[in-house]
C-alpha positions as CSV (number, residue, x, y, z in Angstrom):
1,M,-73.8,34.4,124.9
2,R,-72.6,35.3,121.4
3,E,-73.7,33.0,118.6
4,D,-71.1,31.5,116.4
5,S,-71.0,32.2,112.7
6,K,-72.4,28.7,111.8
7,D,-75.5,29.1,113.9
8,I,-76.1,32.5,112.3
9,A,-75.5,31.0,108.9
10,R,-78.2,28.5,109.5
11,Q,-80.6,31.2,110.4
12,I,-79.7,33.1,107.3
13,A,-80.2,30.0,105.2
14,A,-83.7,29.6,106.6
15,A,-84.5,33.3,106.0
16,A,-83.1,33.1,102.5
17,I,-85.4,30.3,101.5
18,R,-88.4,32.0,103.3
19,I,-88.0,35.3,101.5
20,K,-86.8,33.7,98.2
21,A,-83.3,35.3,98.4
22,V,-82.2,31.8,97.5
23,K,-84.4,29.8,95.1
24,L,-83.8,26.1,94.5
25,Q,-85.4,24.4,91.5
26,P,-83.6,21.0,91.0
27,D,-86.4,19.7,88.8
28,N,-86.7,22.9,86.7
29,P,-83.3,24.6,86.7
30,F,-82.6,28.3,86.0
31,T,-80.6,29.3,83.0
32,W,-77.8,31.6,84.1
33,A,-76.4,34.5,82.0
34,S,-73.5,32.2,81.2
35,G,-76.0,29.7,79.5
36,Y,-75.5,27.0,82.1
37,K,-78.4,25.3,83.7
38,M,-78.3,25.6,87.4
39,P,-80.7,24.5,90.2
40,I,-80.1,27.6,92.3
41,Y,-80.6,31.3,92.0
42,N,-79.4,33.8,94.6
43,D,-80.5,37.5,95.1
44,N,-79.1,38.7,98.4
45,R,-80.5,42.2,97.8
46,L,-83.8,40.9,99.1
47,F,-82.3,40.8,102.6
48,L,-82.1,44.6,102.5
49,F,-85.9,44.9,102.9
50,Y,-85.8,43.2,106.3
51,P,-84.0,45.1,109.1
52,E,-83.8,41.9,111.2
53,Y,-82.0,40.0,108.5
54,R,-79.7,42.9,107.7
55,S,-78.7,42.9,111.4
56,L,-78.3,39.1,111.4
57,I,-75.9,39.2,108.4
58,C,-73.9,42.0,110.1
59,S,-73.7,39.8,113.3
60,G,-72.5,36.9,111.1
61,F,-69.7,38.9,109.6
62,A,-68.7,40.2,113.1
63,A,-68.7,36.6,114.3
64,L,-66.4,35.5,111.4
65,I,-64.0,38.4,112.1
66,R,-63.9,37.4,115.8
67,E,-63.5,33.7,115.2
68,R,-60.8,34.1,112.5
69,D,-59.1,37.0,114.3
70,I,-59.3,39.1,111.1
71,K,-57.6,42.5,111.5
72,A,-58.9,45.4,109.5
73,D,-58.4,49.2,109.6
74,I,-61.0,49.9,106.9
75,I,-64.1,48.1,105.6
76,A,-64.7,48.1,101.8
77,G,-67.9,47.1,100.1
78,T,-67.7,45.7,96.6
79,P,-70.0,47.5,94.0
80,T,-72.8,47.4,94.2
81,A,-74.4,44.7,96.4
82,G,-71.6,44.6,98.9
83,I,-71.8,48.3,99.7
84,P,-74.9,48.3,102.1
85,H,-73.7,45.3,104.1
86,G,-70.2,46.8,104.3
87,I,-71.6,50.1,105.6
88,L,-73.6,48.3,108.3
89,L,-70.5,46.3,109.4
90,A,-68.3,49.4,109.4
91,E,-70.8,51.2,111.5
92,R,-71.0,48.3,114.0
93,L,-67.2,48.0,114.2
94,G,-66.6,51.8,114.3
95,K,-64.4,51.6,111.2
96,P,-64.0,53.8,108.1
97,F,-65.9,52.7,105.0
98,I,-64.9,53.0,101.3
99,Y,-65.9,51.3,98.1
100,P,-64.0,50.9,94.8
101,R,-65.9,51.8,91.6
102,K,-66.2,49.4,88.7
103,S,-64.8,52.1,86.4
104,Q,-63.1,55.4,87.1
105,K,-65.3,58.5,86.9
106,D,-64.7,60.5,83.8
107,H,-65.6,63.8,85.4
108,G,-65.1,65.7,88.7
109,M,-62.4,64.2,90.8
110,Q,-62.3,61.1,88.5
111,N,-62.3,58.9,91.6
112,K,-61.8,55.1,91.3
113,I,-62.3,54.7,95.1
114,E,-65.1,56.5,96.9
115,G,-65.4,57.6,100.5
116,I,-61.9,58.6,101.2
117,P,-60.5,62.2,100.9
118,D,-57.1,61.0,99.6
119,T,-56.2,57.5,98.4
120,S,-52.7,58.0,99.8
121,L,-54.4,57.3,103.2
122,L,-54.8,53.7,102.1
123,K,-51.1,53.0,101.9
124,G,-50.3,50.2,104.3
125,K,-53.9,50.0,105.7
126,R,-55.5,46.6,106.2
127,V,-58.7,46.6,104.2
128,L,-61.4,44.0,104.6
129,M,-63.7,43.5,101.6
130,I,-67.4,42.7,102.0
131,E,-69.2,41.0,99.1
132,D,-72.8,39.7,98.8
133,L,-72.1,36.6,96.6
134,I,-69.0,34.8,95.4
135,S,-69.6,33.0,92.1
136,T,-66.4,32.6,90.1
137,G,-64.7,35.4,92.0
138,G,-63.9,37.7,89.0
139,S,-65.7,40.8,90.1
140,S,-64.5,40.6,93.7
141,L,-60.9,40.3,92.6
142,E,-61.3,43.3,90.3
143,A,-62.3,45.3,93.4
144,L,-59.4,43.8,95.3
145,E,-56.9,44.8,92.7
146,T,-58.3,48.4,92.6
147,L,-57.7,48.7,96.3
148,R,-54.2,47.1,96.1
149,G,-53.4,49.5,93.3
150,A,-53.9,52.4,95.8
151,G,-51.5,50.8,98.3
152,A,-54.0,49.0,100.5
153,D,-53.2,45.7,102.1
154,V,-56.1,43.4,101.1
155,D,-56.1,39.7,101.3
156,T,-59.5,38.7,102.7
157,C,-63.0,39.0,101.4
158,L,-66.1,38.1,103.4
159,S,-69.3,37.2,101.5
160,I,-72.9,36.5,102.6
161,F,-73.0,33.4,100.3
162,S,-70.9,31.4,97.9
163,Y,-71.7,28.6,95.5
164,G,-68.4,26.9,96.3
165,F,-67.0,26.8,92.8
166,Q,-63.4,25.6,92.5
167,K,-62.8,28.4,90.0
168,A,-63.3,31.0,92.7
169,E,-61.0,29.2,95.1
170,D,-58.3,29.1,92.4
171,C,-58.7,32.7,91.4
172,F,-58.4,34.0,95.0
173,H,-55.4,31.7,95.6
174,Q,-53.6,33.0,92.5
175,A,-54.2,36.5,93.8
176,G,-52.7,35.7,97.1
177,A,-56.0,36.2,98.9
178,E,-58.9,34.2,100.3
179,Y,-62.7,34.5,100.6
180,I,-64.7,33.3,103.6
181,S,-68.5,32.9,103.1
182,L,-70.9,33.2,106.0
183,L,-73.4,30.9,104.3
184,T,-72.1,28.0,102.2
185,F,-73.9,25.5,100.0
186,D,-73.2,22.8,102.6
187,I,-75.0,24.7,105.3
188,L,-77.8,25.7,103.0
189,L,-78.3,22.0,102.1
190,E,-78.2,21.0,105.7
191,V,-81.1,23.4,106.4
192,V,-83.1,22.4,103.4
193,E,-82.6,18.7,104.2
194,A,-84.0,19.2,107.7
195,S,-87.0,20.9,106.4
196,A,-90.0,19.6,104.4
197,Y,-89.2,21.8,101.3
198,F,-87.8,19.0,99.1
199,N,-88.0,15.3,98.7
200,K,-85.1,12.8,98.7
201,T,-84.7,12.8,94.9
202,Q,-84.5,16.6,94.8
203,I,-81.9,16.6,97.6
204,E,-79.9,14.1,95.6
205,L,-80.1,16.3,92.5
206,L,-78.7,19.2,94.5
207,R,-75.9,17.1,95.9
208,A,-75.0,16.0,92.4
209,W,-74.9,19.6,91.3
210,Q,-72.6,20.5,94.1
211,L,-70.1,17.8,93.0
212,S,-70.1,18.9,89.3
213,P,-72.0,22.2,88.9
214,F,-71.0,23.0,85.3
215,E,-71.7,19.6,83.9
216,W,-74.8,19.0,86.0
217,G,-77.2,20.8,83.6
218,E,-76.2,18.9,80.5
219,R,-79.0,16.4,81.0
220,F,-81.6,19.2,81.0
221,S,-80.0,20.8,77.8
222,K,-80.3,17.4,76.1
223,E,-83.8,16.9,77.2
224,G,-84.7,20.5,76.0
């Protein structure tokens, strides 16, 4: 019997906490590059070390594709963290794999999209993007526009995890696209709450962050 994507997501959440791919510090928040204080830090690259978790993530993506009836001729991985998971999914589905570069090469063939002999082959093809993390959505949409610029039909991005920021939702909506995350903050919190990792006060802090993520850290900034 095939597992559904939510069951797989719960397993990924437990694994993420175990290997510290997701770190939660509601009492001692991280300072992100943006300067905001946040109780969470995510590094999905750590999953690559564990074959069983790489396979689990691939199974989760395959489940989402099946459940949502997503059609794709080609799989694309966003640079750089989406590339390995995109390759694994393309291999499982028997699909071609490509990836857009962050910037065009200034030498050789000066490619902007790698893995395809001629970008004219993308015209009219349905391309499914694979990302590791959706934060505000900016870098994912850059990759999407690169693919669209070559004539590809791209309107869906699957990610391992997302923070659930409204800004990402708005950005994708404006671009006429959507993202679907295998693991959401709601599922992560569900797994955390069922464990003995955090007390009630810490859970409440995490819920408060979910409701107002960019204002949440102000109390810590004032205290600092």
